[in-house]
N, C-alpha and C positions, 0 to 999 in steps of 0.2 A: 428834465434830465434825471435819470434814475440814480446816478451817483450823488448828485446834489441832494436829492430827496433823502437818500440814505444818510448822508452827513447831517442834514438838518434834523432828522429823526434821532440820531445818536446824541447830538448836542442838546436836544430838548429832553432827552430821557435820562441822561447821566450827569453827575456833578463831579465825578472823580475820573481822572485820566492819567495814564502813564505815557510819556513820550519815550519811544523805544527805538534803539539803533538796530537795524536789521542787516548790517553788513555780515557777509559770510554765512547767512542762513539759507539752507537748501529748501527747495519747494516741499519735499516730503516732511522735513522738520517743521516747516511752517504749518502744514496741515495738522501735524500732531499737536502743535501748540494751540491752534484754534480749537481742536477737539477737546483738549484738556481744560481750556478756559471756559468752554461753553457751560458746563454744569455750575460754574461759579457766577454765571450771569455776566461774564466779561466778553468783550468782542474787540478784535483787532481790525483797525482800518489802515489800509495802505493805499498809495496812489501817487501820482505826480505831485510834487510840492506845489507847483503853481495852481493846479486844479484844487487841491485841498485848501490852499490859502483863499482862493476865490470863493469856494463854497462857505468857508467860515466867515469871511467878510460879508457875504450876502446874507448869512443868517443873522449877523450882528446888526446889519442895516434893517433887517426885517423885524427883529425882536427888541433891539436896543440893549441886549446883553453883551456889553463890550468887554466883559471879563475874558471872553474867549479869544480876544485879539492877542493875548499873551501867548497862547498856544500857537497861533499862526506865525508868530515871530521865531518860533523854535524849529520850524519845518525847513531845515537846511541839511542837505545830504540825504542819506538813505534812512529817513526818519519816518516812523509810523506812529499811530495813536492806539493805545489800548484802553478802552472804556471799561470801567469797573463799577459794579453795583455793590458787591459784598465788601468784606474787610480787605483793605489794601495789602496787608501782610500775606493773606492767603493767596491772592492773585500773584504777588511777587514770588512767593515760594513755588507756586505752580510753574511760573515762567522759568525759574532756575532749574526745575527738574528736567527740562527739555534741552539743556545745554549738552553738547556732545563734543568729544575730543576730536581734534583735527591735526594733521601734519602742518608743520611750519612751512610757510611759503616765502619765497624771496620778496623782499620789499615790505612785508607786513611789519607792524610794530609788535614787539614782544610783550605779552601780557604779564609775564613773570620771568624770573631768572630760571634758566634751563641749564642743567648740569649733565655731563657725561661722566657717570660714576665708574670708579675703578672696577675692573673685572673683565671677563671674556666678552667679546662682541659677536663671535660666530662668523666674522668676515674673514675671507682669505687674504694672504699677504699682498695681493695685487691692489687692495683698497687702501694701502698705507698712505697714499698721497693725500687723501681727504683729511686724514688726521694731521699730517705734516703741515698742510696749508693753514690749519688752525692752531698749530703749535701744541697739539695734544700729545703727551708722552705715551708711547706704546712699546710693546715688545711682541715677538712672535713666540707663541707657546703652542706646541703640538699642531702646527700648521694653521693656526688662526691668530688674529690680532687680539691682543689683550691690552686694555688701558691700565697703565700702572698707577695713576693717581687721579682723583676727582678733578674735573676741569669744567669751568663755567663756559658754556657755549654761547648763550644769549643773555643779554642784560635787559631788565625791565625798561620799557620805554624806548629802546633802540631798535633800529631797523634790522631785520634778519637778512644776512648776506646770502649769496648763492651757495657758497661753500657750507655755511651753517645749515641751510635748508636741506642740502643734499646729504650731509652727514646724518642729520636727525632722521631723515627718511630711510637711510640705509640701516640705522639702528632701530627703526620702527618706533621711534619716540613721538608720541602725540602730546606735545606739551601744553597746548592751548585749548580752551573750551570756547565754543561758539554757540550762540543762541541770541535771543532778543536781550539786549542790554538796556535796562531802564536808565534813562538819562535825567529825567525830571519828573516830579510828581505834581499834579495839579488837583487841588481839592477845594471846592467851593470858592473859587477865585484866588486861592493862595497857592503860590508856587514854592516848592522847596526841594532839597536834594534827597534822593532815595535813601541815603545813609540814615536819615531821620527815622525811617521805618524800623531800623535795627535797634533803636533805643528801647530798653526794657524798663520796667518799674524799678528794678534793682539799680540800674544806672542812674535813674532820677534820684533815688534815695541817697546813693553815694555822693552825687553832686550836691544835693541839699545838705547832707551832713558835712561835707567839705566846706561849704559856704558858711554854715553855722560855726564850725571850728575857727574859720578865718575871722569871722565877726567877733567871736569870743576872745580870740588872741589879741585882736586890735583893741577891743574895749579894755581888756586887762592892762595892756601896755600903756594905753592913754589915760587910764584911771577914770574912764567914763562908763558908768554902769548901763548895761542893756539886758534884755531878757535872756540873751545867750550867755552873758558873762556872770549874772547874779549867782547861779548855783556854784560856779567856780569860786566866786568871792566868799561865799559862805563856807565852803570847804577849806579854803586857804585861811580864813579867819579862825575856824575851829582848830586847824593844825597849829596856828600860832599860839592860841590859848593853851592847847595841850602841851606844847613845848615849854611854855612858861610854867605851867603847873608841875611839870616833871622836875623843874629846877627849884621849886619852893615847896613849902609845907601846905599851901592851900590846895584843896581838892573840890572840884564840882562834880555833880553826878555822872556826867558823860565821860569823866576821866578816871573814875574810881577803879574800874576793872583793868584799865591799861596800867595804872600804878601798881595794882595788885600783881599783875603778871610780871612787871619789871622788878618788883621787890622780892619775888620768890619764883624765879623761872623754873627751878627744878620741880617744885610742887605742881606747877602748871603743866610741865612736860609729862609728869607721872599721871596727871588727870587725863590728858589727851590720850596717852597710851592705854589707860584703863578703858576709856570710852571706845577706842578702836578695837580692843580685844573683846569687849562686850558685844559690839555690833557684829563682829565676825565669828563669834563662838556660839551662836544660837542654834546651829544645825550640827550635823555630824561630819562636816567637811574637813575638820582638822586643819592641817598645815595649809591646804589649798585655799580654804576660806580665809585664813589669816593673811595669806599672801594677797588675795584679791582685795582685802580691806586695807592694805598698806597705804594706798594713796589718800585715805580718808582724813588724816590728822589736820590738814589745812581746812577742810570743811568743818570739822568739829571745833576747831579753834574759832572760826567765824561765828558758829552757832553759840558758843559759850559766852562770847563777848556781849551779844544782844544789846547793843546800844545803837541809837539812831539819832542823827544830827537834828532831826526835825520833831523828835518826841516832845 
């Protein structure tokens, strides 16, 4: 059987698969998707669910690769398989490119909130009944209907009613995008949600940093030192020593400049101002150069202190 041979060839050649929902995808759109995926080494397989399941199970019986049984269990409804050789994100982005706008139809589930915004509609007064059925406030201006305030027509996850579908069609609003929707990702025997593909390195860094912060906070609160909390413990210890030093006559090297600053703040302010003027007066810029150098005092102050906890 040709179809079975094709399925077995795909299963033996690929290790990465998208399960895709093909509801509301037109035949021309399907052709465009296939053509767009071909340069990436990706191929879409559609067919009757029972036939696809049978072919997959026969392949498993033949080869013993039972990891593919997880794919067979997902073939419910208008589901197809997109086999991918290259990077998954590239194939995912290419599939998203071929989504097209479509009018809302009665009975379909709204993908997002849809609003009728205030302003002229271009419809004649005889169409007022459609707006009244949905409770949308309108007025007649220069022989056309005008919506007086924004109104939510459809709510995400709810069914589109006949009146809502008719109104959106009359306003020529195409609120929903249709194409192949990736429902699950299968990679080397692992199954996961396609949202995982959207995670970037920055997201991972933020998650890691958040975890380190939580560990450090817990360690400090419990008084139990860890690698995450030790730097904070050193800094807190230094702050405590500095606070004690400021109240007594004893001085240690890392506190000398702080005490000097606090003992004569006016001299320190004059030194910072002189440094700022010197850094801004090297050219012929005049007042403009001085203004540009105005934010520098904080940086100069840090450079003048030149002490390090770990020196």
